[in-house]
Each structure stands twice: as structure tokens, then as C-alpha cells.
N, C-alpha and C positions, 0 to 999 in steps of 0.2 A: 035181676040188676039189669036197667038201662042201658045200652050200646047205642056211644053216639058215633054218628060216621065222622071222617076228615074232615067233609063241609061241613058241617054242625060245629068241631073244633075252630077251624079256621075263621066262621063266623061268631063266635065267642071271641078267640084272643085279639078279631080285627075291631069289635067294640068295646073289649076294652083298652085295646092298645088307641084308639079315639077319643075315648072318656081320658083315657091318663093323659094323652098331648094337647087336649080341647082344657086338664088342669095346668100344665105348666105353662101353656100360653097365656090362658084368664088371669088365673091366681098368681097375685102378687109375693103372697106370701111365703117364705122361704120353707117354713114349714111343710106348708102346700104342698109346694113344687117337689118335696123332696118326697112325700108320700105319693102323688102322681107318677112320677118318676120310680118310684118301686113297684107301681101298678101296670108301668110298661113293662116293665123289664119280665115282671111276671106274666104277662100275655106273650112275649118271649119265649117265654118258658114250654108256657101251656102248647105253644106251635111244638118245640119240640118233642114234649111228651105225644102227641099227637102225630107229629110224625114216627116214631119211634114204635107208637102201638100199630102205624098203618104198615110200616113195612118190617115189621119184626123183627126190630135192631133194637140193641140197649143201648145204644148212641145216646139216643133222647134221654133218658135219662141220665145219662153222665153228664151231657149238657144242662139239664135241668139243676143238677145238684152242683154245676158250677157258675149256672146263673144267679141260684140260690144264697152260692158265698158271694157273689159279686156283690149280690143287693144288699147282704148285711155287710159287710164292709164300706159300701155306698152308704150306707145309712150310717154306721157310727163314725165315718169320716166329715157328713154333711150334719149332725147332730152336733160333736165335738167343734166345726166351724161356728157352727150357729152357737154355739154357746160361748165362745171365747168374743165372737164379737158383742153377744149382748154382754158381757162380763166386762168389755172394755167401755162399757157405757152406752152403746148404742139402745135407743130407746124405742126401736120401730125392727122388725122383721122384715120389711118392705122391700122386695131387693130393688128394687127404680133409686132404693138409697143409695149402692152402691159406690158411688162416686161419690160420695162425702168422707169417704174415706181416708185419714190422713196417716200416708208413713208410714 
């Protein structure tokens, strides 16, 4: 089983976070933005797991579980908001049309 160094873990997390940040900034579809936020949260969780393994501390795995729960809640709430907006007759998931909401 290959063992990755802490620097490799940080590099991978940086790449994942950058891809997620680019997805949030470039894509205007709310569903893609939600997936990009999940990628960014997974990158942060990877850093915690890598740091916990580096310093032989279980706190990294605990933080990973908390971030995993936060990502699940964020996804559920985000999808509920998207479904409510679509159910009210919003024709598109484009985030730039948010200023057109009435009431």
C-alpha cells in the first residue's frame, strides 16, 4: 500500500480546493455550484485527515466526520432551495437570475 507524504496530501487538497473554487466562480448553474462547494469541503476534510495521520491524532478523523455531516446538510438544504425555486415557476437554475425573485 503506497504511503503518501503530508506534502502530497496538501498538494492534492490544494488542487481539489482550486477546482471547487473555479467551479463556484465560473459556473453559474446552482446545481454545479453546489457540487463545487462539496468538492471544496472534501478538500478541507482531506487536509484534516492528512494532518491527523501526520501527527498521529484522532482529531483529524473527528473533524472529517463533522465536515461530512456538514456537507450532507448543505447538500440537502441546497437541493431543497433549488426544488422550491423550480416549483414556484423559475425556469432556470442560473444564479444570476436571483434578483428577479418576487416576494
